[in-house]
C-alpha positions as a Markdown table, in Angstrom:
| # | Residue | x | y | z |
|---|---|---|---|---|
| 1 | Met | 55.0 | 156.9 | 139.5 |
| 2 | Pro | 57.7 | 154.2 | 138.7 |
| 3 | Asp | 56.3 | 153.7 | 135.2 |
| 4 | Glu | 56.8 | 157.4 | 134.4 |
| 5 | Lys | 60.6 | 157.1 | 135.2 |
| 6 | Lys | 61.2 | 154.7 | 132.3 |
| 7 | Tyr | 59.4 | 157.0 | 129.8 |
| 8 | Phe | 61.2 | 160.2 | 130.9 |
| 9 | Asp | 64.6 | 158.6 | 131.3 |
| 10 | Pro | 67.0 | 159.9 | 128.6 |
| 11 | Thr | 68.9 | 156.5 | 128.3 |
| 12 | Pro | 67.1 | 154.0 | 126.0 |
| 13 | Gln | 65.9 | 150.8 | 127.4 |
| 14 | Pro | 67.8 | 147.6 | 126.3 |
| 15 | Tyr | 66.0 | 145.6 | 123.7 |
| 16 | Asp | 66.1 | 141.9 | 123.1 |
| 17 | Arg | 68.1 | 140.8 | 120.0 |
| 18 | Glu | 66.3 | 138.1 | 118.1 |
| 19 | Arg | 68.7 | 136.1 | 116.0 |
| 20 | Gly | 66.3 | 133.6 | 114.4 |
| 21 | Asn | 66.8 | 130.0 | 113.6 |
| 22 | Val | 68.0 | 130.4 | 110.1 |
| 23 | Leu | 70.6 | 133.0 | 111.0 |
| 24 | Gly | 71.8 | 131.0 | 114.0 |
| 25 | Gly | 72.1 | 127.9 | 111.8 |
| 26 | Trp | 74.0 | 129.8 | 109.1 |
| 27 | Leu | 76.5 | 131.1 | 111.7 |
| 28 | Ile | 77.0 | 127.6 | 113.1 |
| 29 | Phe | 77.5 | 126.3 | 109.5 |
| 30 | Val | 80.0 | 129.0 | 108.6 |
| 31 | Gly | 81.9 | 128.5 | 111.9 |
| 32 | Phe | 82.0 | 124.7 | 111.3 |
| 33 | Ala | 83.2 | 125.2 | 107.7 |
| 34 | Asn | 86.0 | 127.5 | 108.9 |
| 35 | Ala | 87.0 | 125.0 | 111.5 |
| 36 | Ile | 87.3 | 122.2 | 108.9 |
| 37 | Ser | 89.2 | 124.6 | 106.6 |
| 38 | Ile | 91.6 | 125.3 | 109.5 |
| 39 | Tyr | 92.2 | 121.6 | 110.1 |
| 40 | Ser | 92.6 | 120.6 | 106.4 |
| 41 | Asn | 94.9 | 123.6 | 105.6 |
| 42 | Ala | 97.0 | 123.0 | 108.7 |
| 43 | Ile | 97.6 | 119.4 | 107.7 |
| 44 | Ala | 98.5 | 120.5 | 104.1 |
| 45 | Gly | 100.9 | 123.2 | 105.4 |
| 46 | Asn | 99.0 | 126.1 | 104.0 |
| 47 | Phe | 99.4 | 128.7 | 106.7 |
| 48 | Leu | 97.8 | 131.8 | 105.1 |
| 49 | Pro | 94.4 | 130.0 | 104.8 |
| 50 | Val | 94.8 | 128.8 | 108.4 |
| 51 | Ile | 95.2 | 132.4 | 109.6 |
| 52 | Trp | 92.1 | 133.5 | 107.6 |
| 53 | Gly | 90.2 | 130.5 | 108.9 |
| 54 | Ile | 91.0 | 131.6 | 112.4 |
| 55 | Val | 89.8 | 135.1 | 111.6 |
| 56 | Gly | 86.6 | 133.6 | 110.2 |
| 57 | Val | 85.9 | 131.7 | 113.4 |
| 58 | Val | 86.6 | 134.8 | 115.4 |
| 59 | Cys | 84.2 | 136.8 | 113.2 |
| 60 | Val | 81.5 | 134.1 | 113.5 |
| 61 | Ile | 81.8 | 134.3 | 117.3 |
| 62 | Gly | 81.7 | 138.1 | 117.1 |
| 63 | Leu | 78.6 | 138.0 | 115.0 |
| 64 | Trp | 77.0 | 135.6 | 117.5 |
| 65 | Arg | 77.7 | 138.3 | 120.1 |
| 66 | Trp | 76.3 | 141.1 | 117.7 |
| 67 | Tyr | 79.5 | 143.0 | 116.9 |
| 68 | Lys | 79.6 | 145.1 | 113.8 |
| 69 | Trp | 83.4 | 144.6 | 113.1 |
| 70 | Ala | 82.7 | 140.8 | 112.8 |
| 71 | Tyr | 80.1 | 141.5 | 110.1 |
| 72 | Tyr | 82.7 | 143.2 | 107.9 |
| 73 | Gly | 85.5 | 140.8 | 108.9 |
| 74 | Leu | 83.4 | 137.9 | 107.6 |
| 75 | Tyr | 83.0 | 139.6 | 104.3 |
| 76 | Leu | 86.8 | 140.1 | 104.1 |
| 77 | Gly | 87.2 | 136.4 | 104.7 |
| 78 | Phe | 84.7 | 135.5 | 101.9 |
| 79 | Leu | 86.6 | 137.9 | 99.6 |
| 80 | Phe | 89.8 | 136.1 | 100.5 |
| 81 | Asn | 88.3 | 132.8 | 99.6 |
| 82 | Ile | 87.2 | 134.3 | 96.2 |
| 83 | Met | 90.7 | 135.5 | 95.6 |
| 84 | Leu | 92.1 | 132.0 | 96.4 |
| 85 | Gly | 89.6 | 130.6 | 93.9 |
| 86 | Leu | 90.6 | 133.0 | 91.2 |
| 87 | Asp | 94.3 | 132.2 | 91.9 |
| 88 | Ala | 93.6 | 128.5 | 91.5 |
| 89 | Asn | 91.4 | 129.1 | 88.4 |
| 90 | Ser | 88.5 | 127.4 | 90.2 |
| 91 | Leu | 85.1 | 128.6 | 89.2 |
| 92 | Asp | 83.5 | 126.5 | 91.9 |
| 93 | Asn | 85.3 | 128.2 | 94.7 |
| 94 | Val | 84.5 | 131.6 | 93.3 |
| 95 | Met | 80.8 | 130.7 | 93.0 |
| 96 | Tyr | 80.7 | 129.3 | 96.5 |
| 97 | Gly | 82.2 | 132.5 | 97.8 |
| 98 | Leu | 79.7 | 134.6 | 96.0 |
| 99 | Ile | 76.8 | 132.5 | 97.2 |
| 100 | Phe | 78.2 | 132.7 | 100.8 |
| 101 | Ile | 78.4 | 136.5 | 100.5 |
| 102 | Gly | 74.8 | 136.7 | 99.2 |
| 103 | Leu | 73.4 | 134.4 | 101.9 |
| 104 | Thr | 75.2 | 136.3 | 104.6 |
| 105 | Tyr | 74.0 | 139.6 | 103.3 |
| 106 | Phe | 70.3 | 138.5 | 103.1 |
| 107 | Leu | 70.4 | 136.9 | 106.5 |
| 108 | Ile | 72.4 | 139.5 | 108.5 |
| 109 | Asn | 71.4 | 142.7 | 106.8 |
| 110 | Pro | 67.9 | 142.8 | 108.2 |
| 111 | Lys | 69.3 | 142.4 | 111.7 |
| 112 | Lys | 72.1 | 145.0 | 111.1 |
| 113 | Ala | 70.4 | 147.5 | 113.4 |
| 114 | Tyr | 71.1 | 145.1 | 116.3 |
| 115 | Leu | 74.9 | 145.1 | 115.7 |
| 116 | Arg | 76.9 | 147.2 | 118.2 |
């Protein structure tokens, strides 16, 4: 009888979110890269990249906790870095931003159903 209750209950059962080693490593790497960016830009006195770095760290923590707003916020941070690269006429920074966007898409998009 107790097993029937879980099948007829209208509320869905919670499921385990599986992050995976590669996605977890990627989030740790992006968070660490944002922390280094915050430190180096704060020493140089560039406060707009510091603010976006803080947003990036908050988004990485949000993605670690499976929030959908963090997924889109991380993309906005990558686009900001691409715009900084275009402003500085740095093809390397633009390519790094595009690579980061692509890797983030291919690692997180299969797990997008887990985001709340």
